[in-house]
Backbone bond lengths (Angstrom), bond angles and torsions (degrees), N, CA, C in turn:
res aa  C-N    CA-C-N  psi(-1)  N-CA   C-N-CA  omega(-1)  CA-C   N-CA-C  phi
1 X - - - 1.449 - - 1.515 111.46 -
2 X 1.304 116.71 -38.33 1.460 120.43 179.72 1.509 111.24 -63.14
3 X 1.341 116.34 -37.23 1.454 119.69 -178.34 1.526 110.26 -65.42
4 X 1.337 117.45 -41.17 1.468 120.00 179.53 1.513 111.18 -66.27
5 X 1.359 115.34 -35.97 1.462 119.30 179.34 1.511 111.29 -65.61
6 X 1.311 118.21 -37.11 1.462 122.13 -179.84 1.521 111.66 -72.08
7 X 1.313 116.10 -34.91 1.468 118.91 -177.33 1.528 112.16 -68.09
8 X 1.350 115.26 -35.24 1.463 117.63 -175.78 1.534 112.33 -64.82
9 X 1.343 117.96 -46.03 1.483 117.07 177.14 1.509 112.34 -64.30
10 X 1.343 116.46 -36.02 1.462 118.87 179.66 1.521 110.41 -64.43
11 X 1.320 116.14 -40.84 1.467 119.80 179.67 1.507 110.74 -66.50
12 X 1.330 116.56 -41.97 1.464 119.98 178.64 1.524 111.40 -63.94
13 X 1.329 116.07 -39.83 1.460 120.49 178.98 1.523 111.85 -63.63
14 X 1.347 116.50 -41.17 1.469 121.20 179.58 1.522 110.83 -65.59
15 X 1.322 115.79 -42.22 1.473 119.18 179.05 1.531 111.14 -64.74
16 X 1.335 115.39 -39.08 1.468 119.37 179.03 1.520 111.04 -63.67
17 X 1.339 118.24 -41.19 1.466 121.51 179.24 1.529 111.42 -63.48
18 X 1.357 114.51 -42.46 1.476 118.26 178.87 1.517 110.23 -62.02
19 X 1.329 118.16 -42.67 1.459 122.55 -179.21 1.530 111.38 -63.22
20 X 1.355 114.58 -42.50 1.471 119.31 178.01 1.512 111.31 -62.68
21 X 1.323 117.92 -41.39 1.479 121.29 179.63 1.522 110.99 -64.20
22 X 1.353 115.61 -39.87 1.477 118.18 178.87 1.515 110.25 -63.39
23 X 1.316 116.99 -43.63 1.471 120.31 179.52 1.526 111.62 -63.19
24 X 1.325 116.07 -40.02 1.465 120.21 179.32 1.511 111.26 -63.38
25 X 1.337 116.38 -41.37 1.474 120.05 179.04 1.503 112.21 -63.97
26 X 1.319 118.76 -40.26 1.467 122.07 179.63 1.519 110.93 -65.55
27 X 1.346 116.45 -41.55 1.460 119.22 -178.75 1.515 111.63 -66.12
28 X 1.350 117.84 -34.55 1.471 120.59 177.65 1.513 110.98 -67.59
29 X 1.341 116.80 -40.52 1.467 120.03 180.00 1.512 110.67 -63.48
30 X 1.333 116.39 -44.99 1.463 119.48 179.25 1.515 111.35 -64.25
31 X 1.312 117.06 -37.45 1.461 120.61 179.63 1.495 111.69 -65.99
32 X 1.339 118.02 -38.78 1.460 122.22 -179.82 1.514 110.74 -65.76
33 X 1.342 116.18 -43.47 1.460 119.04 179.39 1.513 110.50 -64.18
34 X 1.315 115.75 -37.81 1.462 118.41 179.38 1.508 111.91 -66.49
35 X 1.341 118.74 -34.09 1.460 121.31 -179.80 1.515 111.55 -71.24
36 X 1.366 118.01 -37.41 1.471 121.15 -176.09 1.517 111.95 -74.72
37 X 1.323 117.44 -38.72 1.455 119.32 -171.57 1.521 113.98 -63.90
38 X 1.341 120.52 -41.38 1.471 118.01 179.25 1.518 113.00 -63.30
39 X 1.350 118.17 -36.80 1.460 120.05 -176.84 1.515 111.42 -72.58
40 X 1.359 117.87 -28.78 1.467 119.16 -177.86 1.514 111.87 -87.76
41 X 1.305 119.17 -26.08 1.460 121.76 -175.52 1.522 113.35 -61.73
42 X 1.348 121.17 -46.43 1.465 120.02 179.51 1.514 112.95 -61.42
43 X 1.332 118.53 -35.59 1.462 120.70 -179.36 1.514 110.76 -64.42
44 X 1.327 117.23 -41.71 1.457 121.12 -178.77 1.522 110.12 -68.21
45 X 1.327 118.35 -42.21 1.463 120.70 -176.38 1.517 112.18 -73.25
46 X 1.326 118.38 -26.43 1.458 120.28 -176.79 1.521 111.78 -73.81
47 X 1.323 118.47 -27.77 1.466 120.48 -178.77 1.508 111.90 -68.47
48 X 1.362 118.28 -50.70 1.459 117.15 178.07 1.515 113.50 -62.06
49 X 1.345 118.29 -35.49 1.460 119.58 -176.28 1.519 112.43 -69.42
50 X 1.350 117.06 -30.74 1.456 119.06 -178.17 1.520 112.02 -89.78
51 X 1.315 117.17 -29.51 1.464 119.67 -175.86 1.521 113.47 -63.11
52 X 1.357 119.47 -48.14 1.464 118.39 179.13 1.508 113.03 -60.60
53 X 1.376 117.14 -37.34 1.464 119.27 -179.20 1.516 111.20 -61.28
54 X 1.352 117.08 -46.80 1.456 119.85 -177.37 1.519 110.56 -68.53
55 X 1.342 116.86 -35.51 1.455 119.45 178.90 1.512 110.37 -66.53
56 X 1.352 116.08 -43.45 1.452 119.47 179.99 1.517 111.33 -63.36
57 X 1.345 116.68 -40.11 1.459 119.64 179.54 1.511 110.84 -61.11
58 X 1.340 117.23 -45.28 1.465 120.16 179.93 1.517 110.28 -64.60
59 X 1.337 116.40 -40.01 1.454 119.21 -179.00 1.514 111.95 -64.51
60 X 1.349 116.50 -43.07 1.456 119.41 -178.89 1.509 111.79 -64.53
61 X 1.358 117.10 -45.45 1.457 119.65 -176.39 1.516 110.79 -67.32
62 X 1.337 117.41 -38.89 1.460 119.28 -178.58 1.518 110.71 -69.92
63 X 1.347 118.04 -36.83 1.452 120.22 179.74 1.522 110.52 -69.21
64 X 1.355 116.94 -36.68 1.462 119.39 177.14 1.513 110.90 -64.81
65 X 1.327 116.52 -41.68 1.459 120.16 178.81 1.514 110.43 -62.87
66 X 1.336 115.47 -45.02 1.460 119.52 -179.18 1.520 110.49 -62.01
67 X 1.350 115.87 -41.94 1.454 119.55 -179.28 1.523 110.43 -64.61
68 X 1.333 117.07 -40.42 1.457 120.62 -178.35 1.521 111.18 -65.44
69 X 1.318 117.55 -33.74 1.456 121.09 -176.35 1.517 112.67 -96.28
70 X 1.330 117.65 0.77 1.456 120.60 -173.35 1.523 112.75 -76.72
71 X 1.323 117.89 -27.85 1.461 119.47 -176.49 1.523 112.25 -156.50
72 X 1.316 114.86 155.17 1.454 123.09 174.00 1.528 107.40 -128.45
73 X 1.331 115.55 168.60 1.469 120.13 -176.66 1.522 109.57 -123.10
74 X 1.330 114.85 133.16 1.466 120.57 -172.43 1.523 110.23 -126.74
75 X 1.339 114.95 134.54 1.467 121.87 172.90 1.523 108.71 -118.90
76 X 1.288 115.79 135.86 1.462 121.05 179.02 1.527 107.72 -97.28
77 X 1.348 114.90 103.43 1.456 121.23 -170.83 1.517 109.41 95.23
78 X 1.334 116.03 162.01 1.462 119.99 -176.81 1.519 112.95 -67.62
79 X 1.320 117.54 -27.76 1.460 120.48 -175.31 1.526 112.64 -115.34
80 X 1.336 117.00 17.93 1.456 120.24 -177.12 1.522 112.70 -77.55
81 X 1.321 114.60 164.98 1.467 120.56 175.90 1.525 109.84 -69.61
82 X 1.325 116.56 156.80 1.466 121.57 -178.96 1.529 110.75 -90.81
83 X 1.327 116.30 134.37 1.458 122.65 177.32 1.532 109.41 -123.54
84 X 1.310 116.11 142.56 1.463 121.25 -176.63 1.523 111.16 -86.48
85 X 1.327 115.85 127.60 1.455 121.26 172.81 1.524 107.67 -103.00
86 X 1.316 116.70 113.20 1.457 122.76 178.88 1.524 108.49 -81.69
87 X 1.335 116.86 126.91 1.456 121.23 -175.11 1.521 111.89 -95.78
88 X 1.340 115.24 144.04 1.461 121.13 172.90 1.520 109.54 -78.32
89 X 1.323 115.53 162.38 1.466 121.07 -179.29 1.527 109.58 -90.86
90 X 1.337 116.82 81.96 1.466 120.98 176.25 1.526 109.70 -149.59
91 X 1.327 116.02 170.32 1.471 121.00 -175.17 1.522 112.57 -64.00
92 X 1.318 117.05 -35.27 1.467 120.87 -178.22 1.523 110.39 -65.48
93 X 1.328 116.36 -50.08 1.465 120.77 179.32 1.524 110.89 -63.17
94 X 1.337 116.78 -39.35 1.466 120.33 -179.95 1.525 111.22 -64.43
95 X 1.329 117.33 -39.74 1.466 120.96 179.38 1.527 110.78 -65.80
96 X 1.314 116.86 -41.79 1.465 120.47 178.57 1.526 110.27 -63.37
97 X 1.333 116.53 -44.94 1.467 120.55 179.24 1.522 110.93 -62.73
98 X 1.319 116.96 -39.30 1.466 120.99 -179.75 1.528 110.75 -64.77
99 X 1.321 117.27 -44.26 1.471 120.57 179.75 1.526 110.95 -66.21
100 X 1.322 116.47 -44.26 1.464 119.74 -179.96 1.521 110.53 -65.09
101 X 1.341 116.39 -30.24 1.455 120.51 178.54 1.518 113.15 -64.84
102 X 1.335 117.81 -25.00 1.465 120.94 179.19 1.526 112.03 -87.52
103 X 1.334 117.22 -28.56 1.467 121.77 178.81 1.522 108.91 -163.56
104 X 1.341 116.28 133.43 1.466 120.60 179.02 1.525 110.09 -59.06
105 X 1.321 115.63 148.82 1.472 120.76 177.42 1.521 109.80 -101.73
106 X 1.304 115.48 134.75 1.477 122.74 172.66 1.525 105.48 -122.57
107 X 1.330 115.58 99.80 1.460 120.46 -168.72 1.529 112.20 -110.78
108 X 1.328 116.32 140.23 1.475 119.93 174.28 1.523 111.20 -81.79
109 X 1.321 115.11 153.45 1.459 120.09 171.11 1.525 107.51 -78.33
110 X 1.336 116.02 136.33 1.457 120.28 -178.09 1.526 110.16 -58.65
111 X 1.308 117.07 -56.52 1.465 125.24 169.93 1.515 105.49 -146.75
112 X 1.298 118.17 161.49 1.456 116.86 -179.90 1.530 113.98 -129.24
113 X 1.339 118.28 1.99 1.466 116.07 179.38 1.531 113.55 -158.08
114 X 1.347 117.60 21.35 1.468 115.99 -176.44 1.530 113.04 -142.35
115 X 1.343 117.43 41.05 1.463 120.41 175.32 1.528 108.42 -145.71
116 X 1.306 116.41 166.63 1.464 120.81 -178.29 1.526 110.77 -60.69
117 X 1.312 115.16 134.43 1.470 123.30 177.63 1.522 114.21 66.33
118 X 1.337 117.91 22.67 1.453 120.08 179.96 1.529 111.58 -62.73
119 X 1.327 117.05 -19.48 1.467 120.26 179.38 1.528 112.34 -71.97
120 X 1.347 117.23 -16.65 1.465 120.28 -175.64 1.532 113.26 -129.44
121 X 1.323 118.41 -3.25 1.466 120.03 -178.20 1.523 111.41 -146.21
122 X 1.352 116.10 154.93 1.460 121.94 177.68 1.522 109.63 -138.30
123 X 1.347 115.16 151.76 1.463 122.39 176.87 1.521 108.80 -112.62
124 X 1.340 116.23 138.59 1.461 121.32 176.56 1.526 108.59 -125.16
125 X 1.306 117.04 123.31 1.468 121.48 -176.68 1.527 111.41 -81.55
126 X 1.357 116.12 131.65 1.457 123.65 176.34 1.527 107.76 -101.03
127 X 1.336 119.48 134.88 1.472 120.57 177.79 1.528 111.53 -53.02
128 X 1.314 115.97 141.80 1.463 121.37 -174.79 1.528 113.17 -67.14
129 X 1.327 118.43 -15.53 1.470 119.98 -179.70 1.528 112.54 -69.26
130 X 1.330 116.84 -16.40 1.460 120.57 178.60 1.528 110.05 -88.35
131 X 1.324 115.96 124.74 1.459 120.75 178.06 1.527 109.17 -92.76
132 X 1.331 115.19 122.98 1.463 119.99 -176.98 1.528 108.78 -130.65
133 X 1.324 117.95 121.61 1.472 120.24 177.31 1.519 110.47 -73.28
134 X 1.314 116.11 158.94 1.471 119.17 179.57 1.520 110.08 -143.41
135 X 1.306 114.40 156.47 1.469 122.42 175.89 1.524 106.87 -144.13
136 X 1.330 116.57 73.74 1.469 120.32 -171.20 1.524 113.60 -66.18
137 X 1.320 113.37 151.35 1.455 121.05 174.34 1.521 108.61 -133.91
138 X 1.294 115.58 158.03 1.467 120.04 -177.56 1.525 109.84 -76.29
139 X 1.332 116.16 123.13 1.458 121.93 -179.80 1.523 108.68 -112.15
140 X 1.331 115.82 129.29 1.475 120.10 -179.63 1.515 112.18 -119.52
141 X 1.325 117.43 -21.97 1.462 121.06 178.36 1.521 108.43 -150.01
142 X 1.344 115.65 145.13 1.453 118.14 -176.34 1.514 111.45 -145.64
143 X 1.353 114.03 154.84 1.453 120.93 178.69 1.525 110.42 -100.49
144 X 1.314 114.95 155.49 1.458 120.84 178.59 1.527 110.37 -60.16
145 X 1.332 116.18 137.87 1.456 122.25 178.00 1.516 114.07 100.05
146 X 1.333 118.41 -11.46 1.466 120.94 -177.09 1.527 111.17 -77.90
147 X 1.347 115.14 141.44 1.466 121.75 -178.51 1.528 109.24 -120.74
148 X 1.348 116.00 135.94 1.464 121.78 178.63 1.525 109.63 -129.30
149 X 1.340 113.53 164.98 1.465 120.76 169.57 1.520 107.00 -110.82
150 X 1.347 115.69 136.74 1.461 121.41 179.34 1.523 108.53 -129.46
151 X 1.320 115.51 131.57 1.468 118.94 177.30 1.524 109.90 -73.89
152 X 1.330 119.38 143.94 1.475 125.32 -0.76 1.525 111.60 -94.64
153 X 1.309 117.49 123.89 1.470 125.10 173.42 1.530 114.65 46.52
154 X 1.307 114.03 66.05 1.457 118.68 -179.25 1.522 109.97 -144.81
155 X 1.330 116.82 134.77 1.455 122.31 174.14 1.520 108.30 -97.47
156 X 1.323 115.30 135.80 1.467 121.19 -179.79 1.526 108.28 -117.31
157 X 1.322 116.30 125.38 1.459 121.87 178.44 1.521 110.34 -116.77
158 X 1.319 116.35 126.49 1.465 121.36 171.29 1.525 107.20 -96.77
159 X 1.326 116.21 115.20 1.456 119.78 178.13 1.526 111.11 -104.93
160 X 1.325 115.40 8.98 1.458 122.03 174.05 1.526 108.99 -150.15
161 X 1.330 117.03 156.25 1.463 119.74 176.07 1.520 109.19 -61.74
162 X 1.337 116.40 141.94 1.469 118.70 -175.27 1.521 111.39 -151.85
163 X 1.318 114.23 151.99 1.468 121.85 167.38 1.518 106.35 -106.56
164 X 1.317 115.60 115.95 1.465 120.88 -173.56 1.516 109.43 -131.48
165 X 1.308 114.57 172.66 1.463 120.57 173.89 1.515 107.81 -140.76
166 X 1.351 116.25 108.60 1.455 119.50 -178.17 1.514 111.88 -167.40
167 X 1.336 115.25 168.52 1.464 122.44 177.66 1.527 107.87 -107.64
168 X 1.318 116.62 108.51 1.458 121.75 -176.58 1.530 111.06 -131.64
169 X 1.344 115.68 152.65 1.463 121.81 174.15 1.521 108.82 -102.20
170 X 1.333 118.91 124.03 1.472 120.75 179.69 1.530 111.25 -61.53
171 X 1.331 116.27 137.17 1.464 121.76 178.95 1.527 111.10 -119.48
172 X 1.331 117.27 -45.92 1.455 120.06 -177.89 1.510 111.30 176.66
173 X 1.345 115.57 -158.36 1.461 119.27 -178.49 1.526 110.28 -159.38
174 X 1.326 115.20 156.82 1.454 123.97 170.72 1.526 108.32 -107.39
175 X 1.316 116.94 155.00 1.463 120.21 168.40 1.526 106.27 -74.23
176 X 1.315 116.47 116.27 1.465 120.56 -172.06 1.528 110.94 -81.15
177 X 1.332 115.82 67.91 1.460 120.89 177.16 1.535 109.54 -79.71
178 X 1.300 115.68 168.54 1.466 120.06 177.35 1.525 110.35 -62.28
179 X 1.328 116.69 -39.18 1.468 120.93 179.49 1.525 111.08 -62.05
180 X 1.344 115.92 -40.88 1.459 119.91 179.68 1.526 111.10 -64.87
181 X 1.319 116.98 -49.19 1.466 120.63 -178.19 1.527 110.74 -62.44
182 X 1.322 116.45 -40.23 1.473 120.36 177.87 1.525 110.72 -63.58
183 X 1.333 117.17 -41.34 1.472 120.81 179.83 1.522 111.07 -62.02
184 X 1.323 117.32 -39.65 1.469 120.62 178.43 1.516 110.39 -67.57
185 X 1.303 116.06 -47.82 1.469 120.04 -176.10 1.519 112.52 -68.19
186 X 1.318 117.43 -33.06 1.465 120.73 -175.71 1.529 112.48 -101.55
187 X 1.313 116.67 14.93 1.467 120.45 174.10 1.529 108.00 -57.17
188 X 1.335 117.95 120.32 1.470 119.03 -173.44 1.528 113.02 -75.14
189 X 1.325 114.79 150.14 1.466 120.36 172.97 1.520 108.07 -74.77
190 X 1.344 116.04 131.68 1.462 120.21 -178.89 1.529 110.51 -66.97
191 X 1.326 116.33 130.93 1.463 120.43 178.65 1.522 110.23 -64.59
192 X 1.322 115.95 135.01 1.451 121.73 178.48 1.520 113.67 78.43
193 X 1.331 117.83 0.66 1.459 119.96 -179.76 1.518 111.78 -121.49
194 X 1.315 116.74 -28.07 1.462 120.41 178.07 1.507 114.06 70.70
195 X 1.335 117.02 26.89 1.461 119.88 -179.92 1.533 109.54 -150.89
196 X 1.322 116.07 167.77 1.469 122.19 177.32 1.526 108.76 -105.64
197 X 1.341 116.20 157.40 1.454 119.81 178.05 1.534 109.56 -133.32
198 X 1.343 114.82 162.01 1.451 120.76 168.76 1.528 107.56 -128.67
199 X 1.318 116.35 152.92 1.455 123.04 177.66 1.522 108.75 -115.57
200 X 1.327 116.98 126.35 1.469 121.79 178.97 1.525 108.52 -118.63
201 X 1.322 117.12 129.56 1.459 121.26 -178.74 1.522 110.34 -140.86
202 X 1.340 114.79 162.75 1.459 120.73 178.63 1.517 111.11 -86.17
203 X 1.335 116.95 -15.76 1.468 121.48 -179.92 1.516 109.86 -115.68
204 X 1.310 114.81 144.62 1.470 119.63 -177.67 1.515 111.07 -72.30
């Protein structure tokens, strides 16, 4: 009888120790998870909060740049109506837009009635102080409203359909409406100067 009495407390004691160890292990696991989660949570939340801001900033600045370089405004004569010149996406057009953005251009026509195809095209001289890159291509036929750059420092405008032969860099185009073609053709000769001019600006 004594042996059975001794075994029962020993068994109860062993079971109690096992139960205590299990409880201790669970509390350590919960404590570890609680310690890790606060330190990782700020890192995860900070990435989404900063990413949209930086993306939006890049998007806004790039769209503003694109809008600024997308078009210029041209008047034929000092008092002519304004026409929009839509620019192509290339280095030549970007350089022209950048220069015009710092100061409006008032350019003379190279000649207006004594060269081949003068009935459908005009040349405008750009001051040599402006550096403009070019990537010319062979042009054999062109539509009214197309604008090119020609070295050295010259803008070429086709205001009528033409068959031509030349090396030009594409810059942009005008909508070749009747009003536009009339404005080009009827651009008045400046009194006391004997030449015609065009005005190019970044603002309408």
